[in-house]
BAVEX-879998 format. One record per residue: z, x, y of N, C-alpha, C, O in turn; residue number from 1; residue in one letter. Coordinates in Angstrom, 2 decimals. Example, Ala and Ser with C-alpha at 12.3 -4.5 7.8 and 13.67 -1.06 7.14 Angstrom:
BEGIN
    n.c3    n.c1    n.c2   ca.c3   ca.c1   ca.c2    c.c3    c.c1    c.c2    o.c3    o.c1    o.c2   k r
    7.80   13.19   -5.69    7.80   12.30   -4.50    7.80   13.20   -3.30    8.46   14.24   -3.32   1 a
    7.08   12.85   -2.25    7.14   13.67   -1.06    7.87   12.90    0.03    8.04   13.41    1.14   2 s
# end
This chain:
BEGIN
    n.c3    n.c1    n.c2   ca.c3   ca.c1   ca.c2    c.c3    c.c1    c.c2    o.c3    o.c1    o.c2   k r
   51.58  154.98  151.56   50.87  153.73  151.55   49.70  153.83  152.51   49.85  154.29  153.64   1 m
   48.56  153.41  152.06   47.35  153.46  152.90   47.47  152.47  154.05   48.01  151.37  153.89   2 a
   46.97  152.87  155.22   46.92  151.96  156.36   45.88  150.90  156.08   44.79  151.20  155.60   3 d
   46.22  149.67  156.38   45.33  148.56  156.12   45.34  147.65  157.33   46.40  147.37  157.89   4 t
   44.17  147.17  157.73   44.08  146.21  158.81   44.99  145.03  158.55   44.99  144.48  157.44   5 n
   45.76  144.63  159.52   46.60  143.45  159.40   47.97  143.70  158.80   48.77  142.78  158.74   6 g
   48.26  144.91  158.37   49.56  145.21  157.78   50.52  145.62  158.89   50.41  146.71  159.45   7 l
   51.45  144.74  159.20   52.42  145.02  160.25   53.52  145.92  159.72   53.68  146.08  158.51   8 t
   54.27  146.49  160.63   55.41  147.32  160.24   56.41  146.51  159.44   56.95  146.99  158.44   9 t
   56.66  145.27  159.87   57.59  144.41  159.14   57.09  144.12  157.73   57.86  144.20  156.77  10 d
   55.81  143.79  157.60   55.25  143.50  156.27   55.30  144.74  155.40   55.62  144.65  154.21  11 a
   55.00  145.89  155.96   55.06  147.16  155.21   56.46  147.37  154.65   56.63  147.72  153.48  12 r
   57.46  147.17  155.48   58.86  147.35  155.08   59.25  146.32  154.01   59.90  146.66  153.02  13 r
   58.85  145.04  154.22   59.18  143.99  153.26   58.56  144.26  151.90   59.21  144.09  150.86  14 e
   57.30  144.67  151.90   56.60  144.91  150.63   57.18  146.13  149.91   57.30  146.12  148.68  15 l
   57.54  147.17  150.65   58.18  148.33  150.03   59.52  147.94  149.41   59.85  148.39  148.32  16 a
   60.28  147.09  150.10   61.57  146.62  149.56   61.35  145.74  148.33   62.13  145.80  147.38  17 a
   60.30  144.94  148.34   59.98  144.07  147.21   59.70  144.91  145.96   60.25  144.64  144.89  18 f
   58.85  145.92  146.11   58.50  146.80  144.99   59.74  147.57  144.51   59.94  147.73  143.31  19 v
   60.56  148.03  145.44   61.79  148.75  145.06   62.73  147.84  144.27   63.39  148.30  143.34  20 a
   62.80  146.56  144.65   63.66  145.61  143.92   63.13  145.38  142.50   63.91  145.23  141.56  21 a
   61.80  145.35  142.34   61.23  145.25  141.00   61.64  146.45  140.16   62.07  146.31  139.01  22 e
   61.50  147.65  140.74   61.88  148.86  140.00   63.36  148.83  139.62   63.72  149.19  138.51  23 d
   64.20  148.39  140.55   65.64  148.34  140.28   65.94  147.40  139.11   66.71  147.76  138.22  24 d
   65.34  146.22  139.11   65.57  145.27  138.02   65.07  145.85  136.70   65.75  145.75  135.68  25 a
   63.88  146.46  136.73   63.33  147.09  135.50   64.30  148.15  134.99   64.63  148.18  133.81  26 w
   64.74  149.02  135.88   65.56  150.16  135.49   66.93  149.74  134.96   67.59  150.51  134.26  27 n
   67.36  148.53  135.28   68.60  147.97  134.73   68.34  147.15  133.48   69.27  146.65  132.85  28 r
   67.05  147.01  133.10   66.70  146.20  131.94   66.96  144.72  132.17   67.27  143.99  131.23  29 g
   66.84  144.28  133.41   67.19  142.93  133.83   65.93  142.07  133.94   65.30  142.02  135.00  30 d
   65.57  141.41  132.85   64.35  140.58  132.84   64.45  139.42  133.82   63.48  139.10  134.50  31 a
   65.61  138.79  133.90   65.80  137.69  134.85   65.58  138.18  136.29   64.92  137.51  137.08  32 e
   66.14  139.33  136.60   65.95  139.90  137.93   64.52  140.29  138.19   64.00  140.11  139.29  33 g
   63.86  140.83  137.16   62.46  141.25  137.31   61.57  140.04  137.54   60.58  140.13  138.27  34 f
   61.90  138.91  136.93   61.10  137.69  137.06   61.58  136.77  138.18   61.01  135.70  138.39  35 a
   62.60  137.17  138.89   63.22  136.29  139.89   62.26  135.83  140.98   62.40  134.72  141.49  36 a
   61.28  136.65  141.34   60.39  136.33  142.45   58.96  136.05  142.00   58.02  136.26  142.76  37 r
   58.78  135.59  140.76   57.45  135.17  140.33   57.36  133.65  140.47   58.32  132.92  140.22  38 v
   56.19  133.21  140.88   55.96  131.77  141.05   55.92  131.07  139.70   55.62  131.71  138.68  39 l
   56.20  129.77  139.66   56.20  129.04  138.38   54.89  129.15  137.62   54.90  129.10  136.39  40 p
   53.78  129.28  138.30   52.46  129.37  137.65   51.87  130.77  137.77   50.65  130.92  137.87  41 e
   52.72  131.80  137.75   52.25  133.18  137.86   51.18  133.46  136.79   51.31  133.05  135.64  42 v
   50.15  134.17  137.20   49.10  134.62  136.28   49.46  136.05  135.89   49.64  136.90  136.77  43 v
   49.58  136.32  134.59   50.12  137.60  134.13   49.21  138.23  133.08   48.88  137.60  132.07  44 f
   48.80  139.47  133.34   48.10  140.28  132.34   48.90  141.56  132.19   49.10  142.30  133.16  45 t
   49.36  141.83  130.97   50.18  143.04  130.78   49.30  144.25  130.47   48.07  144.14  130.41  46 n
   49.93  145.38  130.28   49.24  146.66  130.10   48.35  146.69  128.85   47.44  147.51  128.76  47 v
   48.61  145.80  127.91   47.79  145.74  126.69   46.73  144.66  126.77   45.97  144.46  125.82  48 m
   46.66  143.95  127.89   45.65  142.91  128.05   46.10  141.53  127.63   45.31  140.59  127.67  49 g
   47.38  141.37  127.23   47.89  140.03  126.93   47.87  139.21  128.21   48.23  139.72  129.27  50 m
   47.46  137.96  128.12   47.31  137.10  129.28   48.16  135.85  129.11   48.22  135.27  128.03  51 f
   48.81  135.43  130.19   49.57  134.17  130.17   49.62  133.60  131.58   49.36  134.29  132.56  52 s
   49.97  132.34  131.64   50.18  131.65  132.91   51.55  130.99  132.83   51.84  130.27  131.87  53 v
   52.38  131.24  133.82   53.69  130.62  133.90   54.82  131.62  133.87   54.71  132.71  133.31  54 g
   55.91  131.22  134.49   57.09  132.08  134.56   57.75  132.26  133.20   58.23  133.35  132.88  55 k
   57.77  131.21  132.39   58.45  131.31  131.08   57.86  132.41  130.20   58.62  133.22  129.68  56 a
   56.53  132.48  130.02   56.01  133.59  129.20   56.18  134.95  129.87   56.36  135.95  129.17  57 p
   56.13  135.01  131.19   56.36  136.27  131.91   57.77  136.77  131.62   57.97  137.93  131.28  58 f
   58.75  135.88  131.77   60.14  136.23  131.50   60.34  136.60  130.04   60.99  137.61  129.75  59 l
   59.80  135.81  129.11   59.97  136.08  127.68   59.41  137.45  127.31   60.03  138.18  126.53  60 a
   58.26  137.81  127.84   57.66  139.11  127.53   58.56  140.24  128.03   58.73  141.24  127.33  61 q
   59.13  140.09  129.22   59.98  141.16  129.74   61.32  141.21  129.02   61.88  142.29  128.83  62 h
   61.85  140.07  128.61   63.07  140.09  127.78   62.80  140.86  126.49   63.62  141.66  126.05  63 e
   61.64  140.60  125.89   61.26  141.25  124.62   61.13  142.77  124.81   61.70  143.54  124.04  64 r
   60.38  143.20  125.81   60.14  144.64  125.95   61.38  145.39  126.43   61.56  146.56  126.09  65 i
   62.24  144.73  127.22   63.46  145.39  127.67   64.46  145.56  126.53   65.35  146.40  126.60  66 f
   64.30  144.76  125.47   65.18  144.87  124.30   64.60  145.77  123.22   65.30  146.11  122.27  67 a
   63.33  146.15  123.37   62.68  146.94  122.31   61.99  148.17  122.90   62.66  149.15  123.25  68 t
   60.69  148.14  122.99   59.87  149.30  123.33   60.28  149.99  124.64   60.21  151.21  124.74  69 i
   60.71  149.21  125.64   61.05  149.80  126.95   62.55  149.81  127.22   62.98  150.00  128.36  70 y
   63.35  149.60  126.18   64.81  149.62  126.34   65.23  150.98  126.90   64.90  152.03  126.34  71 k
   65.96  150.97  128.00   66.45  152.20  128.62   65.41  152.96  129.44   65.70  154.05  129.94  72 g
   64.22  152.40  129.59   63.17  153.10  130.34   63.40  153.00  131.84   64.17  152.17  132.32  73 s
   62.72  153.86  132.55   62.80  153.90  134.01   61.39  153.76  134.58   60.47  154.44  134.13  74 q
   61.24  152.89  135.55   59.94  152.64  136.16   60.02  152.99  137.64   60.99  152.66  138.32  75 n
   59.00  153.65  138.12   58.91  153.95  139.56   57.49  153.62  140.01   56.51  154.17  139.50  76 h
   57.40  152.72  140.98   56.12  152.35  141.55   55.96  152.99  142.92   56.91  153.09  143.69  77 q
   54.75  153.41  143.18   54.42  153.91  144.52   53.25  153.06  145.02   52.21  152.97  144.38  78 e
   53.44  152.46  146.18   52.38  151.64  146.74   51.21  152.54  147.12   51.37  153.52  147.85  79 i
   50.04  152.19  146.60   48.82  152.94  146.87   47.98  152.29  147.95   47.33  152.97  148.75  80 q
   47.99  150.96  147.98   47.16  150.25  148.95   47.65  148.81  149.09   48.10  148.20  148.12  81 h
   47.55  148.29  150.29   47.85  146.90  150.55   46.67  146.28  151.27   46.16  146.83  152.25  82 v
   46.23  145.15  150.78   45.19  144.36  151.44   45.83  143.07  151.92   46.29  142.27  151.11  83 t
   45.86  142.88  153.22   46.39  141.65  153.78   45.23  140.66  153.92   44.35  140.84  154.76  84 m
   45.24  139.63  153.08   44.21  138.60  153.17   44.49  137.67  154.35   43.59  137.24  155.06  85 l
   45.77  137.38  154.54   46.29  136.64  155.69   47.68  137.20  155.91   48.13  138.05  155.15  86 r
   48.37  136.72  156.93   49.71  137.26  157.17   50.70  136.83  156.09   51.81  137.36  156.02  87 d
   50.32  135.87  155.24   51.20  135.40  154.18   50.65  135.64  152.77   51.21  135.13  151.80  88 d
   49.58  136.40  152.66   49.02  136.74  151.34   48.65  138.22  151.33   47.85  138.68  152.15  89 i
   49.24  138.96  150.39   48.98  140.40  150.29   48.61  140.75  148.85   49.19  140.24  147.90  90 a
   47.62  141.63  148.73   47.32  142.24  147.43   47.94  143.63  147.48   47.56  144.47  148.31  91 i
   48.89  143.87  146.60   49.64  145.13  146.60   49.28  145.90  145.33   49.54  145.44  144.22  92 v
   48.69  147.06  145.52   48.32  147.94  144.40   49.29  149.10  144.34   49.47  149.83  145.31  93 d
   49.90  149.27  143.16   50.84  150.37  142.98   50.42  151.24  141.79   49.70  150.80  140.90  94 t
   50.90  152.47  141.82   50.84  153.35  140.66   52.24  153.35  140.09   53.19  153.73  140.77  95 l
   52.37  152.91  138.84   53.67  152.86  138.18   53.75  153.99  137.17   52.81  154.24  136.42  96 a
   54.87  154.68  137.16   55.12  155.74  136.18   56.39  155.35  135.42   57.47  155.24  136.00  97 v
   56.23  155.15  134.11   57.30  154.69  133.25   57.73  155.82  132.33   56.92  156.34  131.56  98 l
   58.98  156.20  132.41   59.53  157.25  131.56   60.59  156.65  130.64   61.17  155.60  130.92  99 t
   60.83  157.34  129.54   61.91  156.95  128.64   61.58  155.79  127.72   62.49  155.19  127.14 100 g
   60.30  155.45  127.57   59.93  154.38  126.64   60.21  154.84  125.21   60.12  156.03  124.91 101 a
   60.55  153.90  124.33   60.79  154.22  122.92   59.51  154.79  122.30   59.57  155.71  121.49 102 q
   58.37  154.24  122.68   57.05  154.75  122.31   56.04  154.03  123.18   56.35  153.01  123.81 103 h
   54.83  154.55  123.23   53.77  153.93  124.01   53.21  152.73  123.24   53.13  152.77  122.01 104 a
   52.81  151.68  123.96   52.16  150.56  123.28   50.87  151.02  122.62   50.28  152.02  123.04 105 p
   50.42  150.33  121.59   49.16  150.69  120.93   48.01  150.81  121.94   47.81  149.93  122.78 106 p
   47.28  151.90  121.85   46.13  152.11  122.72   46.46  152.73  124.07   45.55  153.07  124.83 107 g
   47.73  152.87  124.39   48.13  153.45  125.67   48.50  154.91  125.43   49.32  155.21  124.56 108 v
   47.89  155.81  126.20   48.15  157.23  126.05   49.10  157.72  127.14   49.01  157.31  128.29 109 q
   50.00  158.61  126.76   50.91  159.20  127.72   50.19  160.23  128.58   49.27  160.90  128.12 110 l
   50.62  160.34  129.81   50.17  161.38  130.72   51.43  162.14  131.14   52.32  161.57  131.76 111 i
   51.48  163.41  130.80   52.66  164.22  131.09   53.95  163.55  130.61   54.97  163.58  131.29 112 d
   53.88  162.95  129.42   55.06  162.35  128.78   55.45  160.98  129.29   56.49  160.45  128.89 113 g
   54.64  160.39  130.17   54.99  159.09  130.74   53.81  158.13  130.63   52.66  158.53  130.48 114 a
   54.13  156.85  130.71   53.09  155.83  130.79   52.76  155.64  132.26   53.64  155.35  133.08 115 i
   51.49  155.79  132.58   51.03  155.57  133.96   50.20  154.29  133.95   49.37  154.07  133.08 116 h
   50.45  153.45  134.94   49.73  152.18  135.02   49.40  151.86  136.47   50.10  152.26  137.40 117 a
   48.31  151.15  136.63   47.92  150.60  137.92   48.29  149.12  137.89   47.81  148.36  137.05 118 r
   49.15  148.73  138.81   49.60  147.35  138.89   49.06  146.74  140.17   49.24  147.28  141.26 119 l
   48.40  145.60  140.01   47.93  144.85  141.17   48.65  143.51  141.18   48.57  142.73  140.23 120 e
   49.35  143.26  142.28   50.06  142.00  142.45   49.51  141.27  143.66   49.31  141.85  144.72 121 q
   49.28  139.97  143.49   48.97  139.12  144.62   50.29  138.46  145.01   50.89  137.72  144.23 122 v
   50.72  138.74  146.23   51.99  138.22  146.72   51.75  137.19  147.81   50.86  137.35  148.65 123 l
   52.55  136.15  147.78   52.46  135.06  148.75   53.81  134.97  149.46   54.86  134.92  148.83 124 v
   53.75  134.94  150.81   55.00  134.87  151.57   55.36  133.41  151.81   54.56  132.63  152.33 125 r
   56.57  133.05  151.41   57.15  131.74  151.70   58.25  131.95  152.73   58.50  133.08  153.15 126 h
   58.90  130.89  153.12   59.96  131.01  154.14   61.11  131.90  153.68   61.82  132.46  154.51 127 s
   61.29  132.04  152.37   62.38  132.86  151.82   61.91  134.21  151.31   62.64  134.88  150.58 128 d
   60.70  134.64  151.68   60.24  135.97  151.30   58.98  135.93  150.45   58.31  134.91  150.34 129 g
   58.67  137.09  149.85   57.45  137.28  149.07   57.66  136.83  147.63   58.74  136.98  147.06 130 w
   56.59  136.26  147.04   56.58  135.78  145.66   55.32  136.26  144.96   54.27  136.37  145.59 131 w
   55.42  136.54  143.67   54.28  137.01  142.88   53.48  135.80  142.37   54.00  134.95  141.64 132 v
   52.20  135.76  142.76   51.28  134.73  142.26   50.47  135.28  141.09   50.12  134.53  140.18 133 a
   50.19  136.58  141.10   49.41  137.21  140.04   49.92  138.63  139.84   50.22  139.35  140.80 134 s
   50.02  139.03  138.57   50.57  140.33  138.17   49.64  140.89  137.11   49.61  140.40  135.98 135 f
   48.87  141.91  137.46   47.85  142.45  136.56   48.08  143.95  136.39   47.99  144.71  137.35 136 h
   48.37  144.36  135.17   48.79  145.73  134.87   47.75  146.39  133.95   47.37  145.81  132.94 137 n
   47.30  147.59  134.31   46.29  148.31  133.54   46.79  149.73  133.29   47.16  150.44  134.23 138 v
   46.79  150.15  132.04   47.19  151.53  131.72   46.15  152.50  132.26   44.95  152.22  132.23 139 a
   46.62  153.63  132.75   45.73  154.69  133.22   45.34  155.53  132.01   46.21  155.99  131.27 140 v
   44.08  155.73  131.83   43.56  156.57  130.75   43.58  158.02  131.24   43.10  158.29  132.33 141 n
   44.13  158.95  130.45   44.16  160.35  130.88   42.80  160.91  131.25   42.71  161.79  132.10 142 p
   41.74  160.43  130.62   40.40  160.92  130.93   40.00  160.62  132.37   39.13  161.28  132.94 143 a
   40.63  159.61  132.95   40.30  159.24  134.33   41.15  159.93  135.38   40.96  159.70  136.57 144 g
   42.07  160.78  134.95   42.95  161.47  135.88   42.39  162.85  136.20   42.18  163.66  135.29 145 v
   42.15  163.10  137.45   41.60  164.37  137.89   42.50  165.53  137.46   43.71  165.51  137.71 146 s
   41.91  166.52  136.82   42.65  167.72  136.44   43.41  167.59  135.15   44.01  168.57  134.70 147 g
   43.42  166.42  134.52   44.15  166.25  133.26   43.18  166.32  132.09   42.13  165.67  132.09 148 h
   43.54  167.11  131.11   42.70  167.23  129.91   43.38  166.49  128.77   44.51  166.82  128.40 149 k
   42.69  165.48  128.20   43.27  164.77  127.05   43.47  165.73  125.88   42.76  166.73  125.75 150 p
   44.46  165.41  125.02   44.68  166.26  123.85   43.45  166.28  122.96   42.75  165.28  122.83 151 p
   43.19  167.46  122.34   42.03  167.53  121.44   42.45  167.38  120.00   41.60  167.41  119.10 152 s
# end
């Protein structure tokens, strides 16, 4: 994780645990668990560019993909950068690597057999921990990966 002004050791640990809990819920196919810490008015853009506002569509989309295209898949996020806007607002950028998908979504290309995505989450700290206010996911294009040659 990149060092960032204002990121305390406690916040670093909390955010790493938050991301690990997301991965755990994903890897169990648990949409309720994955959506447990999103705010009621979460702003959500998925890897294909679908946009919604609210927890209900966020949950419904994850229930759908965990039962179909991503059933049995494994997700691992690595925090790439954290921007602390205030001590209670963090922008957390991760690189997500998804393996075991039934197939890639339309327009998404595999890199070394996996779906790679850049996920940016705006997290807000409440008295009971961190919550997702915005969740924006973008597929990584193989052409943008250093040293990777797209199939010809």
